[in-house]
C-alpha positions as CSV (number, residue, x, y, z in Angstrom):
1,M,-96.2,-108.9,98.8
2,L,-96.2,-109.1,95.1
3,K,-97.9,-112.5,95.1
4,T,-100.6,-111.2,97.4
5,M,-101.2,-108.1,95.0
6,L,-101.3,-110.3,92.1
7,G,-103.8,-112.5,93.7
8,R,-106.3,-109.9,94.3
9,M,-106.4,-109.2,90.5
10,Y,-107.4,-112.7,89.6
11,S,-111.1,-112.5,88.5
12,D,-111.6,-116.0,87.3
13,K,-112.1,-119.4,89.2
14,F,-110.9,-122.8,87.7
15,D,-111.0,-126.4,88.2
16,I,-108.1,-128.9,87.6
17,Y,-109.0,-132.6,86.3
18,R,-106.2,-135.2,86.0
19,M,-106.1,-138.7,84.6
20,V,-105.2,-141.2,87.3
21,D,-104.7,-145.0,87.5
22,A,-107.3,-146.8,89.2
23,V,-107.2,-150.7,90.0
24,G,-110.6,-152.5,89.8
25,A,-112.0,-155.3,91.6
26,D,-111.0,-157.4,88.5
27,K,-107.2,-156.3,88.9
28,I,-107.2,-154.4,85.7
29,T,-105.8,-150.9,85.8
30,R,-107.8,-148.2,84.1
31,Q,-107.2,-144.5,83.9
32,S,-110.1,-142.2,84.9
33,R,-110.7,-138.4,85.2
34,S,-110.4,-137.3,88.6
35,P,-110.8,-133.8,90.1
36,V,-107.7,-132.5,91.8
37,Q,-109.0,-128.9,92.8
38,S,-112.0,-126.6,92.2
39,G,-112.7,-123.1,92.5
40,V,-108.9,-122.0,92.0
41,P,-108.4,-118.3,91.8
42,G,-106.7,-117.3,88.5
43,Q,-106.7,-115.1,85.4
44,L,-107.3,-116.4,81.8
45,S,-105.6,-114.4,79.2
46,L,-105.9,-114.7,75.3
47,S,-102.6,-115.9,73.8
48,S,-103.7,-116.4,70.2
49,A,-106.7,-115.6,68.2
50,D,-108.8,-118.4,67.1
51,K,-107.3,-120.5,64.3
52,T,-109.1,-122.7,62.0
53,G,-107.6,-125.8,60.3
54,G,-106.5,-126.2,56.9
55,P,-108.5,-127.7,54.0
56,A,-108.3,-131.1,55.4
57,E,-110.0,-130.0,58.8
58,A,-113.9,-129.2,59.2
59,A,-114.6,-125.5,58.4
60,N,-116.2,-125.3,61.9
61,D,-113.2,-126.3,64.0
62,I,-111.8,-123.7,66.3
63,K,-108.4,-123.9,68.0
64,T,-107.4,-121.1,70.7
65,D,-104.5,-120.7,72.8
66,Y,-104.8,-119.2,76.2
67,I,-102.4,-118.4,79.3
68,L,-103.7,-119.0,82.7
69,L,-102.1,-116.9,85.6
70,C,-102.4,-118.3,89.1
71,D,-100.5,-118.9,92.4
72,P,-97.2,-120.5,91.8
73,A,-98.0,-123.2,94.6
74,T,-101.1,-124.5,92.4
75,D,-100.2,-128.0,91.1
76,I,-101.0,-128.0,87.5
77,R,-99.3,-130.7,85.3
78,A,-98.8,-130.9,81.5
79,G,-101.9,-132.8,80.3
80,D,-104.3,-131.6,83.0
81,E,-107.8,-130.6,82.1
82,I,-108.5,-127.0,83.0
83,I,-112.2,-125.9,83.1
84,V,-112.3,-122.0,83.2
85,R,-115.1,-119.8,82.0
86,G,-116.9,-123.0,80.7
87,L,-114.1,-123.9,78.5
88,S,-112.3,-127.3,78.8
89,C,-108.7,-126.8,78.1
90,L,-105.5,-128.8,77.9
91,A,-102.6,-127.4,80.1
92,G,-99.2,-127.4,78.8
93,L,-95.9,-127.0,80.8
94,S,-96.1,-124.2,83.4
95,H,-93.6,-121.5,84.0
96,K,-93.4,-120.6,87.6
97,Y,-92.1,-117.5,89.0
98,P,-91.8,-118.4,92.5
99,A,-92.1,-114.9,94.2
100,S,-95.3,-114.0,92.2
101,H,-97.2,-116.3,89.9
102,Q,-97.1,-119.1,87.3
103,Q,-98.1,-119.0,83.6
104,V,-99.7,-122.0,82.2
105,P,-100.2,-122.4,78.5
106,L,-103.8,-123.8,77.6
107,E,-105.1,-125.1,74.5
108,Y,-108.9,-125.3,73.7
109,K,-110.3,-127.1,70.8
110,G,-113.9,-127.1,69.7
111,E,-116.2,-126.3,67.2
112,A,-118.0,-123.0,66.4
């Protein structure tokens, strides 16, 4: 019941991409970015405000941390690329609450 109620509150949709091994005709294994799921319901929440780097980094670099809330059955692994609201983020280790939801830390790095 709780899981169903939380699912109705999700207003975002996101896509999951993962690096997978592919063996070519030349028998060389290469990694390629592969879609895992698309249009998955979830909710993006800001975890920390924009952070700019120190003096060694370019002045227009941005780093923002988010939390993605979604169904606990959704297969998201650390290192997956999550695209939500037009942002391409890197997933961290998810925290699952089996009766209700999972929380996935996301990191966005970009330029202003």
